[in-house]
Structures are given as C-alpha cells and as structure tokens.
LOMI-265655 format. One record per residue: residue number from 1; residue in one letter; chain; x, y negated, z of N, C-alpha, C in turn. Coordinates in nm, 2 decimals. Last residue first. Layout:
<nodes>
<node><num>NUM</num><residu>A</residu><chaine>A</chaine><n_X>X</n_X><n_Y>Y</n_Y><n_Z>Z</n_Z><ca_X>X</ca_X><ca_Y>Y</ca_Y><ca_Z>Z</ca_Z><c_X>X</c_X><c_Y>Y</c_Y><c_Z>Z</c_Z></node>
...
</nodes>
This chain:
<nodes>
<node><num>81</num><residu>L</residu><chaine>A</chaine><n_X>12.40</n_X><n_Y>-19.42</n_Y><n_Z>9.69</n_Z><ca_X>12.47</ca_X><ca_Y>-19.34</ca_Y><ca_Z>9.77</ca_Z><c_X>12.43</c_X><c_Y>-19.39</c_Y><c_Z>9.90</c_Z></node>
<node><num>80</num><residu>Y</residu><chaine>A</chaine><n_X>12.33</n_X><n_Y>-19.61</n_Y><n_Z>9.52</n_Z><ca_X>12.24</ca_X><ca_Y>-19.52</ca_Y><ca_Z>9.54</ca_Z><c_X>12.28</c_X><c_Y>-19.44</c_Y><c_Z>9.65</c_Z></node>
<node><num>79</num><residu>D</residu><chaine>A</chaine><n_X>12.55</n_X><n_Y>-19.80</n_Y><n_Z>9.43</n_Z><ca_X>12.48</ca_X><ca_Y>-19.82</ca_Y><ca_Z>9.54</ca_Z><c_X>12.34</c_X><c_Y>-19.73</c_Y><c_Z>9.57</c_Z></node>
<node><num>78</num><residu>A</residu><chaine>A</chaine><n_X>12.70</n_X><n_Y>-19.60</n_Y><n_Z>9.27</n_Z><ca_X>12.74</ca_X><ca_Y>-19.64</ca_Y><ca_Z>9.42</ca_Z><c_X>12.67</c_X><c_Y>-19.70</c_Y><c_Z>9.50</c_Z></node>
<node><num>77</num><residu>D</residu><chaine>A</chaine><n_X>12.58</n_X><n_Y>-19.35</n_Y><n_Z>9.07</n_Z><ca_X>12.54</ca_X><ca_Y>-19.50</ca_Y><ca_Z>9.13</ca_Z><c_X>12.63</c_X><c_Y>-19.54</c_Y><c_Z>9.24</c_Z></node>
<node><num>76</num><residu>M</residu><chaine>A</chaine><n_X>12.84</n_X><n_Y>-19.18</n_Y><n_Z>8.94</n_Z><ca_X>12.74</ca_X><ca_Y>-19.24</ca_Y><ca_Z>9.04</ca_Z><c_X>12.72</c_X><c_Y>-19.33</c_Y><c_Z>9.05</c_Z></node>
<node><num>75</num><residu>A</residu><chaine>A</chaine><n_X>13.07</n_X><n_Y>-19.11</n_Y><n_Z>8.80</n_Z><ca_X>12.95</ca_X><ca_Y>-19.21</ca_Y><ca_Z>8.72</ca_Z><c_X>12.83</c_X><c_Y>-19.22</c_Y><c_Z>8.79</c_Z></node>
<node><num>74</num><residu>A</residu><chaine>A</chaine><n_X>13.24</n_X><n_Y>-18.94</n_Y><n_Z>8.87</n_Z><ca_X>13.23</ca_X><ca_Y>-19.06</ca_Y><ca_Z>8.94</ca_Z><c_X>13.19</c_X><c_Y>-19.16</c_Y><c_Z>8.87</c_Z></node>
<node><num>73</num><residu>R</residu><chaine>A</chaine><n_X>13.12</n_X><n_Y>-18.67</n_Y><n_Z>8.80</n_Z><ca_X>13.12</ca_X><ca_Y>-18.72</ca_Y><ca_Z>8.94</ca_Z><c_X>13.12</c_X><c_Y>-18.86</c_Y><c_Z>8.97</c_Z></node>
<node><num>72</num><residu>G</residu><chaine>A</chaine><n_X>13.16</n_X><n_Y>-18.62</n_Y><n_Z>8.56</n_Z><ca_X>13.08</ca_X><ca_Y>-18.66</ca_Y><ca_Z>8.57</ca_Z><c_X>13.08</c_X><c_Y>-18.75</c_Y><c_Z>8.73</c_Z></node>
<node><num>71</num><residu>N</residu><chaine>A</chaine><n_X>13.45</n_X><n_Y>-18.54</n_Y><n_Z>8.52</n_Z><ca_X>13.33</ca_X><ca_Y>-18.48</ca_Y><ca_Z>8.49</ca_Z><c_X>13.17</c_X><c_Y>-18.53</c_Y><c_Z>8.51</c_Z></node>
<node><num>70</num><residu>D</residu><chaine>A</chaine><n_X>13.55</n_X><n_Y>-18.81</n_Y><n_Z>8.60</n_Z><ca_X>13.59</ca_X><ca_Y>-18.67</ca_Y><ca_Z>8.68</ca_Z><c_X>13.44</c_X><c_Y>-18.57</c_Y><c_Z>8.66</c_Z></node>
<node><num>69</num><residu>L</residu><chaine>A</chaine><n_X>13.58</n_X><n_Y>-18.97</n_Y><n_Z>8.42</n_Z><ca_X>13.46</ca_X><ca_Y>-18.98</ca_Y><ca_Z>8.52</ca_Z><c_X>13.46</c_X><c_Y>-18.87</c_Y><c_Z>8.60</c_Z></node>
<node><num>68</num><residu>M</residu><chaine>A</chaine><n_X>13.85</n_X><n_Y>-18.95</n_Y><n_Z>8.33</n_Z><ca_X>13.81</ca_X><ca_Y>-19.09</ca_Y><ca_Z>8.38</ca_Z><c_X>13.68</c_X><c_Y>-19.10</c_Y><c_Z>8.45</c_Z></node>
<node><num>67</num><residu>L</residu><chaine>A</chaine><n_X>13.77</n_X><n_Y>-18.69</n_Y><n_Z>8.19</n_Z><ca_X>13.88</ca_X><ca_Y>-18.69</ca_Y><ca_Z>8.30</ca_Z><c_X>13.86</c_X><c_Y>-18.84</c_Y><c_Z>8.38</c_Z></node>
<node><num>66</num><residu>K</residu><chaine>A</chaine><n_X>13.57</n_X><n_Y>-18.75</n_Y><n_Z>8.00</n_Z><ca_X>13.54</ca_X><ca_Y>-18.64</ca_Y><ca_Z>8.10</ca_Z><c_X>13.66</c_X><c_Y>-18.67</c_Y><c_Z>8.23</c_Z></node>
<node><num>65</num><residu>L</residu><chaine>A</chaine><n_X>13.73</n_X><n_Y>-18.93</n_Y><n_Z>7.84</n_Z><ca_X>13.65</ca_X><ca_Y>-18.97</ca_Y><ca_Z>7.91</ca_Z><c_X>13.63</c_X><c_Y>-18.89</c_Y><c_Z>8.03</c_Z></node>
<node><num>64</num><residu>F</residu><chaine>A</chaine><n_X>13.95</n_X><n_Y>-18.74</n_Y><n_Z>7.78</n_Z><ca_X>13.97</ca_X><ca_Y>-18.84</ca_Y><ca_Z>7.85</ca_Z><c_X>13.86</c_X><c_Y>-18.90</c_Y><c_Z>7.92</c_Z></node>
<node><num>63</num><residu>V</residu><chaine>A</chaine><n_X>13.79</n_X><n_Y>-18.55</n_Y><n_Z>7.62</n_Z><ca_X>13.85</ca_X><ca_Y>-18.50</ca_Y><ca_Z>7.74</ca_Z><c_X>13.92</c_X><c_Y>-18.63</c_Y><c_Z>7.82</c_Z></node>
<node><num>62</num><residu>V</residu><chaine>A</chaine><n_X>13.72</n_X><n_Y>-18.72</n_Y><n_Z>7.40</n_Z><ca_X>13.63</ca_X><ca_Y>-18.62</ca_Y><ca_Z>7.50</ca_Z><c_X>13.65</c_X><c_Y>-18.60</c_Y><c_Z>7.63</c_Z></node>
<node><num>61</num><residu>S</residu><chaine>A</chaine><n_X>13.98</n_X><n_Y>-18.75</n_Y><n_Z>7.31</n_Z><ca_X>13.87</ca_X><ca_Y>-18.87</ca_Y><ca_Z>7.34</ca_Z><c_X>13.75</c_X><c_Y>-18.82</c_Y><c_Z>7.43</c_Z></node>
<node><num>60</num><residu>R</residu><chaine>A</chaine><n_X>14.04</n_X><n_Y>-18.51</n_Y><n_Z>7.20</n_Z><ca_X>14.11</ca_X><ca_Y>-18.56</ca_Y><ca_Z>7.30</ca_Z><c_X>14.03</c_X><c_Y>-18.69</c_Y><c_Z>7.36</c_Z></node>
<node><num>59</num><residu>E</residu><chaine>A</chaine><n_X>13.84</n_X><n_Y>-18.43</n_Y><n_Z>7.01</n_Z><ca_X>13.83</ca_X><ca_Y>-18.40</ca_Y><ca_Z>7.12</ca_Z><c_X>13.94</c_X><c_Y>-18.45</c_Y><c_Z>7.22</c_Z></node>
<node><num>58</num><residu>D</residu><chaine>A</chaine><n_X>13.68</n_X><n_Y>-18.68</n_Y><n_Z>6.78</n_Z><ca_X>13.84</ca_X><ca_Y>-18.64</ca_Y><ca_Z>6.84</ca_Z><c_X>13.84</c_X><c_Y>-18.62</c_Y><c_Z>6.98</c_Z></node>
<node><num>57</num><residu>I</residu><chaine>A</chaine><n_X>13.38</n_X><n_Y>-18.53</n_Y><n_Z>6.58</n_Z><ca_X>13.51</ca_X><ca_Y>-18.65</ca_Y><ca_Z>6.70</ca_Z><c_X>13.61</c_X><c_Y>-18.59</c_Y><c_Z>6.73</c_Z></node>
<node><num>56</num><residu>P</residu><chaine>A</chaine><n_X>13.35</n_X><n_Y>-18.43</n_Y><n_Z>6.27</n_Z><ca_X>13.38</ca_X><ca_Y>-18.46</ca_Y><ca_Z>6.38</ca_Z><c_X>13.39</c_X><c_Y>-18.58</c_Y><c_Z>6.50</c_Z></node>
<node><num>55</num><residu>M</residu><chaine>A</chaine><n_X>13.09</n_X><n_Y>-18.53</n_Y><n_Z>6.03</n_Z><ca_X>13.20</ca_X><ca_Y>-18.57</ca_Y><ca_Z>6.05</ca_Z><c_X>13.23</c_X><c_Y>-18.56</c_Y><c_Z>6.23</c_Z></node>
<node><num>54</num><residu>I</residu><chaine>A</chaine><n_X>12.91</n_X><n_Y>-18.34</n_Y><n_Z>5.92</n_Z><ca_X>12.86</ca_X><ca_Y>-18.43</ca_Y><ca_Z>6.01</ca_Z><c_X>13.08</c_X><c_Y>-18.47</c_Y><c_Z>6.00</c_Z></node>
<node><num>53</num><residu>P</residu><chaine>A</chaine><n_X>12.67</n_X><n_Y>-18.27</n_Y><n_Z>5.60</n_Z><ca_X>12.77</ca_X><ca_Y>-18.22</ca_Y><ca_Z>5.71</ca_Z><c_X>12.77</c_X><c_Y>-18.34</c_Y><c_Z>5.78</c_Z></node>
<node><num>52</num><residu>F</residu><chaine>A</chaine><n_X>12.29</n_X><n_Y>-18.16</n_Y><n_Z>5.65</n_Z><ca_X>12.40</ca_X><ca_Y>-18.23</ca_Y><ca_Z>5.58</ca_Z><c_X>12.55</c_X><c_Y>-18.21</c_Y><c_Z>5.70</c_Z></node>
<node><num>51</num><residu>R</residu><chaine>A</chaine><n_X>11.98</n_X><n_Y>-18.01</n_Y><n_Z>5.59</n_Z><ca_X>12.10</ca_X><ca_Y>-17.97</ca_Y><ca_Z>5.64</ca_Z><c_X>12.20</c_X><c_Y>-18.11</c_Y><c_Z>5.59</c_Z></node>
<node><num>50</num><residu>K</residu><chaine>A</chaine><n_X>11.63</n_X><n_Y>-18.09</n_Y><n_Z>5.63</n_Z><ca_X>11.76</ca_X><ca_Y>-18.05</ca_Y><ca_Z>5.57</ca_Z><c_X>11.89</c_X><c_Y>-18.04</c_Y><c_Z>5.64</c_Z></node>
<node><num>49</num><residu>R</residu><chaine>A</chaine><n_X>11.40</n_X><n_Y>-18.15</n_Y><n_Z>5.84</n_Z><ca_X>11.48</ca_X><ca_Y>-17.97</ca_Y><ca_Z>5.81</ca_Z><c_X>11.60</c_X><c_Y>-17.99</c_Y><c_Z>5.72</c_Z></node>
<node><num>48</num><residu>C</residu><chaine>A</chaine><n_X>11.32</n_X><n_Y>-18.41</n_Y><n_Z>5.88</n_Z><ca_X>11.30</ca_X><ca_Y>-18.32</ca_Y><ca_Z>5.76</ca_Z><c_X>11.34</c_X><c_Y>-18.22</c_Y><c_Z>5.74</c_Z></node>
<node><num>47</num><residu>G</residu><chaine>A</chaine><n_X>11.31</n_X><n_Y>-18.40</n_Y><n_Z>6.18</n_Z><ca_X>11.25</ca_X><ca_Y>-18.43</ca_Y><ca_Z>6.13</ca_Z><c_X>11.20</c_X><c_Y>-18.38</c_Y><c_Z>5.99</c_Z></node>
<node><num>46</num><residu>E</residu><chaine>A</chaine><n_X>11.62</n_X><n_Y>-18.20</n_Y><n_Z>6.26</n_Z><ca_X>11.43</ca_X><ca_Y>-18.19</ca_Y><ca_Z>6.30</ca_Z><c_X>11.34</c_X><c_Y>-18.25</c_Y><c_Z>6.22</c_Z></node>
<node><num>45</num><residu>C</residu><chaine>A</chaine><n_X>11.84</n_X><n_Y>-18.17</n_Y><n_Z>6.08</n_Z><ca_X>11.74</ca_X><ca_Y>-18.29</ca_Y><ca_Z>6.10</ca_Z><c_X>11.64</c_X><c_Y>-18.18</c_Y><c_Z>6.17</c_Z></node>
<node><num>44</num><residu>R</residu><chaine>A</chaine><n_X>12.12</n_X><n_Y>-17.99</n_Y><n_Z>6.10</n_Z><ca_X>12.00</ca_X><ca_Y>-18.00</ca_Y><ca_Z>6.08</ca_Z><c_X>11.92</c_X><c_Y>-18.13</c_Y><c_Z>6.12</c_Z></node>
<node><num>43</num><residu>A</residu><chaine>A</chaine><n_X>12.49</n_X><n_Y>-18.03</n_Y><n_Z>6.03</n_Z><ca_X>12.36</ca_X><ca_Y>-18.04</ca_Y><ca_Z>6.12</ca_Z><c_X>12.24</c_X><c_Y>-18.06</c_Y><c_Z>6.04</c_Z></node>
<node><num>42</num><residu>M</residu><chaine>A</chaine><n_X>12.75</n_X><n_Y>-17.84</n_Y><n_Z>5.97</n_Z><ca_X>12.64</ca_X><ca_Y>-17.87</ca_Y><ca_Z>5.90</ca_Z><c_X>12.52</c_X><c_Y>-17.87</c_Y><c_Z>6.00</c_Z></node>
<node><num>41</num><residu>L</residu><chaine>A</chaine><n_X>13.06</n_X><n_Y>-17.96</n_Y><n_Z>6.12</n_Z><ca_X>12.97</ca_X><ca_Y>-17.87</ca_Y><ca_Z>6.08</ca_Z><c_X>12.86</c_X><c_Y>-17.92</c_Y><c_Z>6.04</c_Z></node>
<node><num>40</num><residu>P</residu><chaine>A</chaine><n_X>13.41</n_X><n_Y>-17.99</n_Y><n_Z>6.24</n_Z><ca_X>13.30</ca_X><ca_Y>-18.01</ca_Y><ca_Z>6.13</ca_Z><c_X>13.23</c_X><c_Y>-17.90</c_Y><c_Z>6.11</c_Z></node>
<node><num>39</num><residu>Q</residu><chaine>A</chaine><n_X>13.42</n_X><n_Y>-18.02</n_Y><n_Z>6.60</n_Z><ca_X>13.48</ca_X><ca_Y>-17.94</ca_Y><ca_Z>6.48</ca_Z><c_X>13.38</c_X><c_Y>-17.99</c_Y><c_Z>6.37</c_Z></node>
<node><num>38</num><residu>V</residu><chaine>A</chaine><n_X>13.31</n_X><n_Y>-18.12</n_Y><n_Z>6.81</n_Z><ca_X>13.45</ca_X><ca_Y>-18.19</ca_Y><ca_Z>6.77</ca_Z><c_X>13.49</c_X><c_Y>-18.09</c_Y><c_Z>6.65</c_Z></node>
<node><num>37</num><residu>P</residu><chaine>A</chaine><n_X>13.07</n_X><n_Y>-18.27</n_Y><n_Z>6.90</n_Z><ca_X>13.07</ca_X><ca_Y>-18.21</ca_Y><ca_Z>6.78</ca_Z><c_X>13.21</c_X><c_Y>-18.24</c_Y><c_Z>6.74</c_Z></node>
<node><num>36</num><residu>N</residu><chaine>A</chaine><n_X>12.90</n_X><n_Y>-18.31</n_Y><n_Z>7.19</n_Z><ca_X>13.04</ca_X><ca_Y>-18.31</ca_Y><ca_Z>7.16</ca_Z><c_X>13.09</c_X><c_Y>-18.23</c_Y><c_Z>7.01</c_Z></node>
<node><num>35</num><residu>V</residu><chaine>A</chaine><n_X>12.59</n_X><n_Y>-18.25</n_Y><n_Z>7.08</n_Z><ca_X>12.66</ca_X><ca_Y>-18.25</ca_Y><ca_Z>7.19</ca_Z><c_X>12.81</c_X><c_Y>-18.20</c_Y><c_Z>7.18</c_Z></node>
<node><num>34</num><residu>L</residu><chaine>A</chaine><n_X>12.39</n_X><n_Y>-18.42</n_Y><n_Z>6.88</n_Z><ca_X>12.49</ca_X><ca_Y>-18.31</ca_Y><ca_Z>6.88</ca_Z><c_X>12.59</c_X><c_Y>-18.39</c_Y><c_Z>6.99</c_Z></node>
<node><num>33</num><residu>P</residu><chaine>A</chaine><n_X>12.07</n_X><n_Y>-18.60</n_Y><n_Z>6.76</n_Z><ca_X>12.18</ca_X><ca_Y>-18.57</ca_Y><ca_Z>6.83</ca_Z><c_X>12.21</c_X><c_Y>-18.45</c_Y><c_Z>6.85</c_Z></node>
<node><num>32</num><residu>V</residu><chaine>A</chaine><n_X>11.99</n_X><n_Y>-18.74</n_Y><n_Z>6.45</n_Z><ca_X>12.03</ca_X><ca_Y>-18.63</ca_Y><ca_Z>6.50</ca_Z><c_X>12.12</c_X><c_Y>-18.63</c_Y><c_Z>6.63</c_Z></node>
<node><num>31</num><residu>S</residu><chaine>A</chaine><n_X>11.75</n_X><n_Y>-18.93</n_Y><n_Z>6.33</n_Z><ca_X>11.86</ca_X><ca_Y>-18.95</ca_Y><ca_Z>6.44</ca_Z><c_X>11.85</c_X><c_Y>-18.82</c_Y><c_Z>6.46</c_Z></node>
<node><num>30</num><residu>G</residu><chaine>A</chaine><n_X>11.64</n_X><n_Y>-19.04</n_Y><n_Z>6.02</n_Z><ca_X>11.60</ca_X><ca_Y>-18.99</ca_Y><ca_Z>6.16</ca_Z><c_X>11.74</c_X><c_Y>-18.98</c_Y><c_Z>6.22</c_Z></node>
<node><num>29</num><residu>G</residu><chaine>A</chaine><n_X>11.66</n_X><n_Y>-19.08</n_Y><n_Z>5.70</n_Z><ca_X>11.72</ca_X><ca_Y>-19.16</ca_Y><ca_Z>5.83</ca_Z><c_X>11.69</c_X><c_Y>-19.11</c_Y><c_Z>6.02</c_Z></node>
<node><num>28</num><residu>C</residu><chaine>A</chaine><n_X>11.64</n_X><n_Y>-18.87</n_Y><n_Z>5.56</n_Z><ca_X>11.53</ca_X><ca_Y>-18.93</ca_Y><ca_Z>5.60</ca_Z><c_X>11.53</c_X><c_Y>-19.06</c_Y><c_Z>5.71</c_Z></node>
<node><num>27</num><residu>H</residu><chaine>A</chaine><n_X>11.92</n_X><n_Y>-18.80</n_Y><n_Z>5.46</n_Z><ca_X>11.80</ca_X><ca_Y>-18.80</ca_Y><ca_Z>5.37</ca_Z><c_X>11.67</c_X><c_Y>-18.86</c_Y><c_Z>5.43</c_Z></node>
<node><num>26</num><residu>P</residu><chaine>A</chaine><n_X>12.09</n_X><n_Y>-18.87</n_Y><n_Z>5.64</n_Z><ca_X>12.12</ca_X><ca_Y>-18.92</ca_Y><ca_Z>5.53</ca_Z><c_X>11.99</c_X><c_Y>-18.93</c_Y><c_Z>5.43</c_Z></node>
<node><num>25</num><residu>C</residu><chaine>A</chaine><n_X>12.02</n_X><n_Y>-18.92</n_Y><n_Z>6.00</n_Z><ca_X>12.03</ca_X><ca_Y>-18.84</ca_Y><ca_Z>5.84</ca_Z><c_X>12.01</c_X><c_Y>-18.90</c_Y><c_Z>5.73</c_Z></node>
<node><num>24</num><residu>P</residu><chaine>A</chaine><n_X>12.27</n_X><n_Y>-19.03</n_Y><n_Z>6.19</n_Z><ca_X>12.18</ca_X><ca_Y>-19.06</ca_Y><ca_Z>6.11</ca_Z><c_X>12.16</c_X><c_Y>-18.93</c_Y><c_Z>6.01</c_Z></node>
<node><num>23</num><residu>Y</residu><chaine>A</chaine><n_X>12.41</n_X><n_Y>-18.89</n_Y><n_Z>6.51</n_Z><ca_X>12.45</ca_X><ca_Y>-18.90</ca_Y><ca_Z>6.37</ca_Z><c_X>12.32</c_X><c_Y>-18.94</c_Y><c_Z>6.27</c_Z></node>
<node><num>22</num><residu>F</residu><chaine>A</chaine><n_X>12.49</n_X><n_Y>-18.93</n_Y><n_Z>6.83</n_Z><ca_X>12.38</ca_X><ca_Y>-18.93</ca_Y><ca_Z>6.72</ca_Z><c_X>12.43</c_X><c_Y>-18.97</c_Y><c_Z>6.60</c_Z></node>
<node><num>21</num><residu>F</residu><chaine>A</chaine><n_X>12.65</n_X><n_Y>-18.73</n_Y><n_Z>7.12</n_Z><ca_X>12.67</ca_X><ca_Y>-18.82</ca_Y><ca_Z>6.98</ca_Z><c_X>12.54</c_X><c_Y>-18.83</c_Y><c_Z>6.89</c_Z></node>
<node><num>20</num><residu>L</residu><chaine>A</chaine><n_X>12.68</n_X><n_Y>-18.71</n_Y><n_Z>7.46</n_Z><ca_X>12.56</ca_X><ca_Y>-18.70</ca_Y><ca_Z>7.31</ca_Z><c_X>12.60</c_X><c_Y>-18.79</c_Y><c_Z>7.22</c_Z></node>
<node><num>19</num><residu>L</residu><chaine>A</chaine><n_X>12.91</n_X><n_Y>-18.53</n_Y><n_Z>7.66</n_Z><ca_X>12.89</ca_X><ca_Y>-18.66</ca_Y><ca_Z>7.55</ca_Z><c_X>12.79</c_X><c_Y>-18.62</c_Y><c_Z>7.47</c_Z></node>
<node><num>18</num><residu>E</residu><chaine>A</chaine><n_X>12.83</n_X><n_Y>-18.38</n_Y><n_Z>7.97</n_Z><ca_X>12.89</ca_X><ca_Y>-18.35</ca_Y><ca_Z>7.83</ca_Z><c_X>12.86</c_X><c_Y>-18.53</c_Y><c_Z>7.74</c_Z></node>
<node><num>17</num><residu>M</residu><chaine>A</chaine><n_X>12.95</n_X><n_Y>-18.30</n_Y><n_Z>8.27</n_Z><ca_X>12.90</ca_X><ca_Y>-18.38</ca_Y><ca_Z>8.20</ca_Z><c_X>12.91</c_X><c_Y>-18.33</c_Y><c_Z>8.05</c_Z></node>
<node><num>16</num><residu>S</residu><chaine>A</chaine><n_X>12.92</n_X><n_Y>-18.18</n_Y><n_Z>8.66</n_Z><ca_X>12.98</ca_X><ca_Y>-18.16</ca_Y><ca_Z>8.49</ca_Z><c_X>12.93</c_X><c_Y>-18.28</c_Y><c_Z>8.45</c_Z></node>
<node><num>15</num><residu>D</residu><chaine>A</chaine><n_X>12.79</n_X><n_Y>-18.22</n_Y><n_Z>8.84</n_Z><ca_X>12.87</ca_X><ca_Y>-18.13</ca_Y><ca_Z>8.86</ca_Z><c_X>12.94</c_X><c_Y>-18.15</c_Y><c_Z>8.76</c_Z></node>
<node><num>14</num><residu>P</residu><chaine>A</chaine><n_X>12.59</n_X><n_Y>-18.50</n_Y><n_Z>9.00</n_Z><ca_X>12.63</ca_X><ca_Y>-18.42</ca_Y><ca_Z>8.88</ca_Z><c_X>12.76</c_X><c_Y>-18.33</c_Y><c_Z>8.94</c_Z></node>
<node><num>13</num><residu>R</residu><chaine>A</chaine><n_X>12.38</n_X><n_Y>-18.45</n_Y><n_Z>9.34</n_Z><ca_X>12.54</ca_X><ca_Y>-18.51</ca_Y><ca_Z>9.23</ca_Z><c_X>12.52</c_X><c_Y>-18.42</c_Y><c_Z>9.13</c_Z></node>
<node><num>12</num><residu>V</residu><chaine>A</chaine><n_X>12.08</n_X><n_Y>-18.48</n_Y><n_Z>9.41</n_Z><ca_X>12.17</ca_X><ca_Y>-18.40</ca_Y><ca_Z>9.35</ca_Z><c_X>12.28</c_X><c_Y>-18.44</c_Y><c_Z>9.28</c_Z></node>
<node><num>11</num><residu>P</residu><chaine>A</chaine><n_X>11.88</n_X><n_Y>-18.56</n_Y><n_Z>9.69</n_Z><ca_X>11.95</ca_X><ca_Y>-18.58</ca_Y><ca_Z>9.56</ca_Z><c_X>12.04</c_X><c_Y>-18.52</c_Y><c_Z>9.51</c_Z></node>
<node><num>10</num><residu>Q</residu><chaine>A</chaine><n_X>11.72</n_X><n_Y>-18.32</n_Y><n_Z>9.88</n_Z><ca_X>11.85</ca_X><ca_Y>-18.45</ca_Y><ca_Z>9.91</ca_Z><c_X>11.84</c_X><c_Y>-18.46</c_Y><c_Z>9.78</c_Z></node>
<node><num>9</num><residu>L</residu><chaine>A</chaine><n_X>11.37</n_X><n_Y>-18.31</n_Y><n_Z>9.98</n_Z><ca_X>11.51</ca_X><ca_Y>-18.25</ca_Y><ca_Z>9.90</ca_Z><c_X>11.61</c_X><c_Y>-18.40</c_Y><c_Z>9.90</c_Z></node>
<node><num>8</num><residu>P</residu><chaine>A</chaine><n_X>11.24</n_X><n_Y>-18.23</n_Y><n_Z>10.29</n_Z><ca_X>11.28</ca_X><ca_Y>-18.33</ca_Y><ca_Z>10.17</ca_Z><c_X>11.33</c_X><c_Y>-18.28</c_Y><c_Z>10.10</c_Z></node>
<node><num>7</num><residu>Q</residu><chaine>A</chaine><n_X>11.09</n_X><n_Y>-17.92</n_Y><n_Z>10.42</n_Z><ca_X>11.22</ca_X><ca_Y>-18.05</ca_Y><ca_Z>10.44</ca_Z><c_X>11.24</c_X><c_Y>-18.12</c_Y><c_Z>10.29</c_Z></node>
<node><num>6</num><residu>S</residu><chaine>A</chaine><n_X>10.89</n_X><n_Y>-17.80</n_Y><n_Z>10.37</n_Z><ca_X>10.87</ca_X><ca_Y>-17.86</ca_Y><ca_Z>10.52</ca_Z><c_X>11.03</c_X><c_Y>-17.99</c_Y><c_Z>10.54</c_Z></node>
<node><num>5</num><residu>S</residu><chaine>A</chaine><n_X>10.90</n_X><n_Y>-17.65</n_Y><n_Z>10.13</n_Z><ca_X>10.82</ca_X><ca_Y>-17.77</ca_Y><ca_Z>10.15</ca_Z><c_X>10.80</c_X><c_Y>-17.82</c_Y><c_Z>10.26</c_Z></node>
<node><num>4</num><residu>S</residu><chaine>A</chaine><n_X>11.08</n_X><n_Y>-17.45</n_Y><n_Z>10.21</n_Z><ca_X>11.13</ca_X><ca_Y>-17.58</ca_Y><ca_Z>10.12</ca_Z><c_X>11.03</c_X><c_Y>-17.68</c_Y><c_Z>10.12</c_Z></node>
<node><num>3</num><residu>D</residu><chaine>A</chaine><n_X>11.18</n_X><n_Y>-17.28</n_Y><n_Z>10.51</n_Z><ca_X>11.06</ca_X><ca_Y>-17.33</ca_Y><ca_Z>10.42</ca_Z><c_X>11.06</c_X><c_Y>-17.45</c_Y><c_Z>10.33</c_Z></node>
<node><num>2</num><residu>P</residu><chaine>A</chaine><n_X>11.45</n_X><n_Y>-17.17</n_Y><n_Z>10.54</n_Z><ca_X>11.39</ca_X><ca_Y>-17.25</ca_Y><ca_Z>10.56</ca_Z><c_X>11.28</c_X><c_Y>-17.27</c_Y><c_Z>10.44</c_Z></node>
<node><num>1</num><residu>M</residu><chaine>A</chaine><n_X>11.56</n_X><n_Y>-16.78</n_Y><n_Z>10.61</n_Z><ca_X>11.54</ca_X><ca_Y>-16.91</ca_Y><ca_Z>10.46</ca_Z><c_X>11.44</c_X><c_Y>-17.00</c_Y><c_Z>10.54</c_Z></node>
</nodes>
C-alpha cells in the first residue's frame, strides 16, 4: 500500500445525491432542513424544539431530478474536469 502522504489526492466525483428541502418553523420562523421528505411527517425545529406537520414532496419529482442529473454525476462542473 503506497504512503498516502507522498501522493496528492485527486478530486473525488459524486456517486449519489439527495435533495434538501427547507421548511419554515411555524412557531419560531427557523429553517428546518429535511432530505427528500416524500411522506407526511412531524418535523422538529432545532431552534425552538417544537414539532409541526410538513407537506411532503412528490417522489416522482425527486426521481426525475436524480435521473436527469445521473444521480449527481452529471452535475459536476465541466470546467473543473
């Protein structure tokens, strides 16, 4: 195994992606991030610690975006390559 300190690291490409949605807390106005919330659920605000119901997103939209971006691989900056 080569010594990792002697070789420069090459940039790593993404191999998957998730979508992050931000919901405003109805109690304090804080922003609550949720990853692909495709089911109705109760979110908890990290600011005020209160819970509130969220409206889920359409799972077909998530699948479409992941397909169009090849699960993140097509979103790489072409100028960086």
